[in-house]
MIFI-684990 format. One record per residue (C-alpha): x, y, z negated; residue in three letters. Coordinates in nm, 2 decimals, decimal comma, padded with zeros to 4 digits. Layout:
N
      c1      c2      c3  code
       X       Y       Z   Ala
...
//
This chain:
98
      c1      c2      c3  code
  -01,66   13,77   07,21   Unk
  -01,37   14,01   07,18   Unk
  -01,46   14,37   07,27   Unk
  -01,15   14,55   07,16   Unk
  -00,82   14,51   06,96   Unk
  -00,66   14,77   06,73   Unk
  -00,92   15,05   06,76   Unk
  -00,75   15,35   06,59   Unk
  -00,89   15,68   06,47   Unk
  -00,65   15,97   06,41   Unk
  -00,72   16,24   06,15   Unk
  -00,46   16,47   06,30   Unk
  -00,12   16,47   06,46   Unk
   00,06   16,16   06,32   Unk
  -00,20   16,10   06,05   Unk
  -00,42   15,79   06,09   Unk
  -00,76   15,79   05,94   Unk
  -00,85   15,43   06,02   Unk
  -00,79   15,12   06,23   Unk
  -01,00   14,82   06,31   Unk
  -00,81   14,51   06,39   Unk
  -01,08   14,35   06,61   Unk
  -01,41   14,46   06,74   Unk
  -01,62   14,16   06,84   Unk
  -01,98   14,09   06,95   Unk
  -02,16   13,80   06,79   Unk
  -02,40   13,58   06,99   Unk
  -02,70   13,77   06,86   Unk
  -02,56   14,11   06,98   Unk
  -02,43   14,22   06,64   Unk
  -02,11   14,43   06,67   Unk
  -01,86   14,28   06,42   Unk
  -01,57   14,49   06,29   Unk
  -01,30   14,25   06,17   Unk
  -01,01   14,31   05,93   Unk
  -00,74   14,05   05,95   Unk
  -00,52   14,01   05,64   Unk
  -00,23   13,77   05,59   Unk
  -00,04   13,68   05,27   Unk
   00,22   13,42   05,21   Unk
   00,02   13,28   04,91   Unk
  -00,25   13,36   04,66   Unk
  -00,04   13,59   04,44   Unk
  -00,23   13,90   04,33   Unk
  -00,56   13,76   04,45   Unk
  -00,46   13,67   04,81   Unk
  -00,54   13,82   05,14   Unk
  -00,91   13,88   05,09   Unk
  -00,85   14,07   04,76   Unk
  -00,62   14,31   04,95   Unk
  -00,92   14,46   05,12   Unk
  -01,00   14,70   04,84   Unk
  -01,23   15,00   04,82   Unk
  -00,98   15,24   04,99   Unk
  -00,93   15,00   05,28   Unk
  -01,31   14,94   05,31   Unk
  -01,37   15,32   05,33   Unk
  -01,11   15,35   05,60   Unk
  -01,27   15,07   05,80   Unk
  -01,62   15,22   05,76   Unk
  -01,48   15,56   05,88   Unk
  -01,33   15,40   06,19   Unk
  -01,64   15,20   06,26   Unk
  -01,87   15,51   06,24   Unk
  -01,63   15,68   06,48   Unk
  -01,65   15,38   06,72   Unk
  -02,04   15,36   06,69   Unk
  -02,07   15,74   06,76   Unk
  -01,94   15,68   07,11   Unk
  -02,23   15,44   07,19   Unk
  -02,57   15,57   07,32   Unk
  -02,76   15,31   07,12   Unk
  -02,55   15,15   06,84   Unk
  -02,63   14,78   06,78   Unk
  -02,66   14,62   06,44   Unk
  -02,31   14,57   06,29   Unk
  -02,13   14,41   06,01   Unk
  -01,78   14,39   05,85   Unk
  -01,60   14,06   05,84   Unk
  -01,26   13,98   05,69   Unk
  -01,03   13,71   05,82   Unk
  -00,81   13,61   05,52   Unk
  -00,50   13,40   05,59   Unk
  -00,32   13,27   05,28   Unk
  -00,02   13,06   05,38   Unk
  -00,17   12,79   05,59   Unk
  -00,53   12,85   05,48   Unk
  -00,76   13,06   05,70   Unk
  -01,10   13,18   05,58   Unk
  -01,35   13,39   05,78   Unk
  -01,57   13,60   05,55   Unk
  -01,88   13,70   05,73   Unk
  -02,04   14,03   05,60   Unk
  -01,75   14,06   05,35   Unk
  -01,87   14,42   05,26   Unk
  -02,12   14,68   05,36   Unk
  -02,10   15,03   05,48   Unk
  -02,28   15,18   05,19   Unk
//
């Protein structure tokens, strides 16, 4: 179930610190932070490979900001939706917050 689209965290005036494409809730109550990446093809590793360490840190920062607003944060995970040309792959628990 979709909870929110394009959750943004600003570091200061005009400086973004992080953005989460989709915040969703799984059937078991897990909050899922989803990064959606699209590439025309598999050059340079494709869409999934473009979610490197810096992007992961940015997503974790934004997720922590989002979770801090909640009285009791639920379990959560980070998924990646990778679109390479016509191929779509949903990678559950693509990376961790640690």
